[in-house]
C-alpha positions as CSV (number, residue, x, y, z in Angstrom):
1,L,2.1,-24.2,-16.2
2,I,4.0,-24.9,-13.8
3,M,1.7,-27.1,-12.3
4,M,1.0,-28.3,-15.6
5,V,4.8,-30.2,-15.3
6,I,4.7,-31.5,-12.2
7,S,1.1,-33.0,-12.4
8,E,3.5,-34.3,-15.9
9,L,6.2,-35.5,-13.4
10,V,4.2,-37.2,-10.5
11,G,1.4,-39.2,-12.6
12,S,1.2,-39.0,-16.1
13,S,2.8,-41.3,-19.0
14,E,3.3,-38.4,-21.7
15,G,4.8,-34.0,-21.1
16,I,7.8,-32.5,-21.0
17,G,7.4,-33.5,-17.7
18,H,7.7,-36.9,-17.7
19,R,10.4,-36.2,-20.8
20,M,13.0,-34.8,-18.4
21,L,12.5,-37.4,-15.3
22,E,13.4,-39.9,-17.8
23,A,15.6,-38.1,-18.9
24,Q,17.0,-37.5,-15.4
25,S,15.9,-41.5,-14.6
26,Q,18.6,-42.0,-17.7
27,F,21.4,-39.5,-16.9
28,D,20.8,-38.3,-20.8
29,I,21.7,-34.3,-20.2
30,P,21.0,-32.9,-23.0
31,A,17.3,-34.5,-22.6
32,M,17.5,-33.1,-19.2
33,W,18.3,-29.1,-20.4
34,A,16.2,-29.8,-23.9
35,G,13.3,-29.8,-21.6
36,I,14.3,-27.0,-19.0
37,V,14.4,-24.4,-21.9
38,L,11.5,-25.6,-23.6
39,L,9.7,-24.4,-20.1
40,G,11.7,-21.5,-20.2
41,L,11.2,-20.3,-23.4
42,L,7.4,-21.5,-23.1
43,G,7.0,-19.0,-19.9
44,I,8.4,-16.0,-21.6
45,G,6.3,-16.9,-24.8
46,L,3.5,-17.7,-21.8
47,N,4.6,-13.9,-20.4
48,A,4.9,-11.9,-23.0
49,A,1.1,-12.5,-24.4
50,F,0.1,-11.9,-21.4
51,L,1.6,-9.2,-20.7
52,G,0.0,-8.4,-24.4
53,V,-3.4,-8.9,-23.2
54,E,-3.6,-7.2,-20.2
55,R,-2.0,-4.3,-22.0
56,A,-4.6,-4.3,-25.3
57,V,-8.0,-4.8,-22.2
58,L,-6.7,-2.5,-19.7
59,G,-4.5,0.4,-21.6
60,W,-6.9,2.9,-20.3
61,H,-5.9,2.3,-16.6
62,T,-2.9,4.7,-16.5
63,S,-2.4,3.6,-12.8
64,A,-1.5,0.0,-14.6
65,R,1.1,1.1,-16.7
66,T,2.7,3.4,-13.7
67,G,2.6,1.4,-11.0
68,D,0.5,4.2,-9.3
69,A,-2.2,3.4,-6.7
């Protein structure tokens, strides 16, 4: 997700990163915050999804849940 936004900031004409860069250059603070909040929500959602997949796939592995090595 981070690399996607960085690549949109650098060399794209579409995407969340590009929209945030445009908002910054136009001093459109609400649009910048909307992009920041959207990226935060995407990060939280993707993290929850990956944790769910990890628990489903590696649920049998007890040290993955307890932190024992």
